[in-house]
N, C-alpha and C positions, 0 to 999 in steps of 0.2 A: 503493499500500499502506499510505503515512504516514496518508492520510486515513481509512482503515478503522481503523487502530491508534486515532486519537484518537476517533472515533465509538464504541468500545467502553468509553471509561472511563464515561461517565454510565450506562450500564447496569450495571457493575459496582457503581458508588455507590448505584445503587437497590437492589442485591442486599445490600449491606452495610448499608442503612438497615432493610431488611426482616428480617435477620438480626439488627439490635441490636432491633427493637420485639419481635421473637420471645424475645427471652432475657430480658427486663425483669422479666418475672411469675416468675421461678424463684425459690424461696425462699431465704433464707440460712439456715446452720447456723452451730454453734460450731467445726466442723471438727475436733473433738478424738474422733473415731470410732476404733476400733481399726485398727491398722496392716494388717491384713486388709483393710480396707474401701478401701485403696488399690491393690488388685492392678489389672492391665490388664485394661479391659474391662467393669469394673464402674462403676456410678453413684457418684461421688465426693461426699461431703458437705463441700463446699468451705466454709469461712471466708471471708467477704468482709469482716472487720474489718481496718482500717488502722491503728488505733491500737495500738501496742506498749508493754508495760510494759519496765521496765529488764532484765527479765529475758529477755523477748523480744530485746531489742537485744544483750544479751551472746551469745545464742544465734547470732544471725545474724551478729552482726561475727566469731564464731569461724569460722562455715561460709564466709564471705566472705574471711576470712584465707588459708584452704586453697585457696581457688577461685583467689587472686591468685598462690600459690604453685604452680599447675596440680596441685595435689593433688585433682581433681575426683571420682575414686572414691571415696577416704576421704571428703570433704566430704559425698558423697551418703550412705555409710552413716553419716556422724553424723547428719544431717538427719532421715534416717527413723528414727532413734531417739526423735524429739521428737514430741510433740502438734502437729499442725498447725492453731494457735490464731488465727493471722491469714492475711489474704491474701500477705502478704510470705513467710511459709512456704511457701504452696502454690507461688507464683511462682518461688520459689527452687528448689524441687523440680523443676519443668517445666524449667527452665533447665539445671539439672545434669543430667537426664535427657538432653536434647540433646547437653551436652558429652561423655557418656560413649557417645554414638552410637545411644541409643534413641531414634530418632527418631519413630517411629510411635507409642511411648508417650508421648513430650515433647507431640507434636501432640495428642493424644486428651487430655492432661491440661490443657493451654492451653484447648482447646476448651472443657472443662467448666467453667473458671475464669471464661472470657470468656461462658459461657450464662449461670453464677450469678451473675458480679459486674458484667458489663458495663463493665470498665475498661479504661481505655487501655493500663494495661501488660499486661494480658493479650491483648489484642490485637496490641500490639507484638510480644511475645513470640511469638505464634503466626506472624505476618507473617515473622519471622526463621526460625522453623522450616521453613514454607513454603517459603523461599528453598533451606535446606539440601536439602530435599527435592526441589528443582527445579519446585515449584509455583509458577510466577511469577504466574499470573492471580489464584490465590487469596491469594498474598501481596499485590498489589496491593489487592485488597479488604480484607485484614485491617488492612495499614498505614493505608490510607485511614481506615477507621474508627478506629483509634487517634489519628491525626492529627486527625480531627474532635473528640474527646473531650478531646485535650491539645494545642493548636494551637501553644503556646508552647514545645512541648518540642524542642529542638535534635536530640537522638537520634532521636526518632521521625521528624523530617522528614529527616533525614540518611538513615536507612535507605529511607524511602520513596522519595528523590530517587536513590538509587542502582539501587532495584528498576525505578524509571521508566526508568533509563538502559539496563538490561538488557533492557527490552522495546520500548525503541526512542522513548520518548517524551521526546526530550532538550529541548524547550522547557519543559516541565511539570516536568523533571528540574532543570533551571537556575532555574526559580523556587522549587522546593523547597530546592534544596540553596544558594541565595543566602540564604534565610529562616534555613535553618538555621546557616549561617556566621556570620550576623548575630547570631543569638541566642547562640550558643556564645560571643561574643566573640573570634572568630577562631582557632578551633580548626584545626592545621595539616591534621590529616586531612581535615576537613568542607571545608576551603578546595580541596584537591588534588581532592576529588570535585567541588567547583563548578566549576572549570576545567576539569575533563575534560567535564562537561556542555554549558558555554559552547563549548567547542571543537567539540564534536560538531554542538552546533545552528548555527554561525555560524564556524568556523574560526579564522584568526589575527585576522581585522578585529573578531570579538567579544571575543577575550580583551584586544585592546588598549583597547577601551571599558572592559572590565571592570577591567583594570589601574588605569586613569587614574580611574576611581571608587573604587575600593576601597584604591589604593595598593599594589597586591600586588607582591612581590618576583619577581625573573626566575627564581630557584629554584623559588618557587611553581608559576609557569606551565609550567615544564618538567616538574615532578614530575605536574602533572596532564594535559600532553598525553601523557606516556608511560602513565599510568594509562588513559588515553581507548583505548589499543589494546586493552584487554581487552573492549572493546563494539564491537557491529556498524558500521561506519564509521569506526572509531578509528584507522585506518591512513592517513588521508588527509593 
């Protein structure tokens, strides 16, 4: 069964490449359409602009502050009062829709941002929403596309690695998560994920080599082994 799983990845990569090439011709708009044009099921006029004015930064910092305090419903309401003049506004909207359990709507918005802007951030968000909806193969495709567009993003590679573990690709997960760990400068959460992948791939002998290479603490190894129990084969 493991051989069959490994063989599926190139096919998904081809699909991702086809998806990307098909989206590149979508025209960019300024994103300042009426709020009614953001209804579910309609074609969104997404702005792909990434340059923000000081006013935009203040707007989104206020939204982020509310999100940090878990005021996601209020943050969504405040955000929807604004004109969405940058891609950052659209991405924050899709993210908040997922946080308030409107997964189908969030998925639809992320898809349209990805089709319009072809950005790593859009594919990353789409991949995360797919995971929440238990669409793991779709998530692998989206996160693989995001990684190809932003290979030095530790967050993207971390999320990609975790989904690879969920789908049984332990060897590739270990590669992605070690890369994410080094890129992050030693994030504890990413380190825990990395340890889990190495343990699932090769057991204690694999962890011994990893600990020697990176100087990991015994506590981090214990946390990673415990985390591995969430995945198939993690109880060994």
